[in-house]
C-alpha positions in Angstrom: 180.1 58.7 46.7 182.5 60.9 47.1 182.4 64.9 47.5 183.8 64.6 44.0 181.6 62.7 42.1 179.1 65.0 43.4 180.4 67.4 41.5 181.0 66.0 38.1 178.9 67.3 35.4 177.4 70.4 37.3 177.2 73.7 36.0 176.2 76.6 37.9 175.2 79.8 35.9 174.3 83.2 37.0 172.8 86.2 34.7 174.7 89.6 36.3 173.6 93.5 35.4 176.2 95.8 36.7 174.9 98.4 39.1 177.2 101.9 38.4 175.9 103.6 41.6 177.4 101.2 43.7 179.7 99.0 41.9 178.9 95.5 42.2 176.9 93.0 40.0 173.5 92.0 40.5 172.2 88.7 40.0 168.9 88.7 37.8 168.7 84.7 36.9 170.3 81.7 38.0 170.2 78.0 37.0 172.0 74.9 37.9 171.8 71.5 36.0 174.3 68.4 35.6 175.3 67.8 32.2 178.4 67.0 29.5 177.7 70.8 27.2 180.4 72.9 26.8 180.0 75.6 29.7 181.1 78.6 27.5 178.1 77.3 25.2 175.5 77.6 28.5 176.6 80.7 29.7 175.6 81.9 26.1 172.3 80.4 25.9 171.5 81.7 29.2 173.0 85.2 28.8 171.4 85.4 25.1 167.9 83.9 26.6 167.7 86.8 29.4 168.5 89.5 26.8 166.1 88.1 24.5 163.4 88.2 27.6 164.4 91.4 29.0 166.6 93.7 26.8 169.3 95.9 28.1 168.2 99.3 28.6 170.1 102.9 28.5 173.4 101.2 28.9 173.0 98.3 31.0 175.6 96.2 31.4 175.0 92.2 31.7 176.8 89.4 31.6 176.9 85.5 32.7 179.0 83.9 35.0 178.9 79.8 34.8 180.6 78.0 37.1 181.6 74.0 36.8 181.9 71.2 39.6 185.5 71.3 39.4 186.4 74.9 40.5 186.6 76.4 36.9 184.6 80.0 36.5 184.0 81.7 32.9 182.4 85.0 32.2 180.1 85.8 29.1 179.2 88.9 27.9 177.1 90.3 24.8 180.3 91.2 23.2 180.7 87.4 23.1 177.2 86.8 21.8 177.9 89.3 18.5 180.8 87.3 18.0 179.8 83.9 17.9 176.7 84.5 16.7 173.2 84.3 18.7 172.0 80.9 17.3 171.5 78.5 20.6 172.4 75.6 20.1 169.2 73.2 20.5 170.2 70.3 22.7 172.0 73.7 25.3 168.3 75.6 24.8 166.8 72.3 26.5 168.9 72.4 29.9 167.8 76.0 29.9 164.4 76.9 31.9 161.5 77.0 30.4 160.8 80.9 30.7 164.3 81.7 28.9 163.8 78.5 26.3 160.8 80.5 25.0 162.7 83.6 24.9 164.7 81.9 22.7 162.1 80.3 20.7 
C-alpha cells in the first residue's frame, strides 16, 4: 500500500482556544477519522459540539482546524456556525467522538 492511499479520506480536526496573553492557539479537543464527509461540515460539527459542551466564557475565542490526508487545511470559526445554522447533519454527527455527539443531542 502506498503512502498516498493511506491518506485517502483521512481527516484530522482540532478545536483550539486562543490564549491572548501568550498569543497562541491551545488545543482543547482533537480527533481523526477516515471518511468521505465534507471536511468543512466535520469542522463545523466538531466546533459546535465543543461549544455546546463547554461554552465560551468572557471573550474566549475558539476555532476548529481541519486537515485532510491530501495536505489541505481549513479553519472554521464561530461566525461560520452562525452563518450556516447550528444544525448538524446526523451522518456527520456519527463520526464525532461520543462526548461531542452527546453535547449535540
